[in-house]
N, C-alpha and C positions, 0 to 999 in steps of 0.2 A: 661078782668079783669086786673086791675092794681096791680102791686106789691106795697105793703103798706110800705115797709121799705126804699123807695126812695122818695125824694121830687120831685117837678116838674122839677128841674134842674138835676136830676139824682144822687144827693148826698145821701148817706146813712144817715138815721136818725131813732131815736127811735119813734115808733108810739105813738101818743097822745091818751091815752085811758080814759082821764078824763071825757069825755061825755058819755062813755059807762055805761050801767046799771051794778050794782053789782048783779051777779047771781052765783049759784052753778055751778061749772065746774069740769069736769072729763076728763082724757085722759088715754088710755091704749095703751102701745106699746109692741110689741113682737119682739123677735129675737131668734137666736140660736147660739151655738158654736159646730161645728163638731169636732170630735177627734177620735183617734184610740179606738177601743173597750177596749183595755187594760187601756187606760187613764181613760175612763169612770168608769171602775172597781175600779181603785185606788181612784177616787173621791167618788164613792158611798159606798165603803167599809171603807172610812176614813183612807186610808193609805198614803195620801200625806204628804211629809216631812214638808211642810209649814203649815199644820194644816187643819182645817175644811174649805175646799174650798168653798162649797156652802154657808156656814154661813158667811164667810168673804166677798164673792162676793155679797151676799144679802145686807150686811151692806154698802159696797162700793156703790152699786146702790142707796140706800137710801140717803147716804151722797151726792152723785153726784146730785141727784134731787134738793137737798136744795142749791146747789152751782151753778146751771145752769146759773144764771145771771152773775156770775163771769167768766164763760167760753165762753158764746155765747154773743158777743158784744151788740146786740140790744134787748136782752131779758130783760123784767122787773123783778126786784126782787119781789117775790110773797110770801104772807103768806100761805104757804102750810099747809093744814089741815090733809092730809094723804098721805103717800107713802107706798106702799107695793111692794116687789119684790119677785117673786116666781120662783124657778128653778125646772124643772122637767126632770129627766133622761129619755132619749129616746134611747133604744137600736137599733131601726131601723135607726136612724140618722147616726151613733151613736153620742151621745153627750147630751147636755143639752138644753132644751127649756126654754126661759126666758120670763116672763110676768111682766111688770112694770105698776102699777096703781098709778096715782097721782090725788089728789083732792084739790080744793081751793074754796073759795067764794071770787070773785073779779071781776075785769073789763077786764081781759084778760085770755086766756086759758093756759093750762098746758101741751100742746103737747110736747114742747121742753124739759120740765122736765121729762116726761115719756120716751122720746127717749134717753135722757142723762142717765137716770137710767139704762135702758136696755143695752145701749152701755158700760157703765162703769162696769156693772156686768159682761158682757162677757169678757171685757178686763182684769178684775181681775182674772177670771178663767184662762185665758191665762197666765197671770203673775205667778200665783201660780203653774201651771203645765207644763210650757214650758220646764223645765229640762227633762221631759220624752217624750214630744210631741211638737216639734217646728212647725209641719205642721198643727196645728189646724186652722180652718177657721171660722171666725165670719161672720154671714150673716142674711138676712131676716129681718133686723131691720126696723120696720115701725109702724105707728099709725094704730091701728085696731078699735079704738073707740074714739070719741071726742064728748062731749055733753056740752051744756050750751052756753050762749051768743047769739049774734045776728044771727050768721050763723046756730045755732041749732045743730042737731045731725048728726054725720057722722059715718057710720059703714063700714069698709072695706069689700069688697066682695071676 
């Protein structure tokens, strides 16, 4: 299998998607941010000095998905039709589980947009709560679902 973002001479290039069919596409990315139980309590009880951590992080993830082409050099700017970012407190982690879903109708997928949304959401949680917990750990960020286009459906196992 060849890497599509390199030409035959090995130079990086943006993939030409002009011959691809326009199809409905979706990608879901998940990740988490681990923290001290006390930090999770501050977030879930709304006691963070910077405000509504989960609300701001959700908006940051949505905004990041829309700006992915500005951040990742070879991504196509896409007409995104939906972005949702969900944060779920998990006391067993302890921390927050993040799910980002992105949809479009177009000629290329939205996996990078979903990954960017999940990553930025986690980074925003860190930024807003680092004053009380500098040891937080972001991890597990991966595509768990991709559908649409020539390669069809992918579901992580």
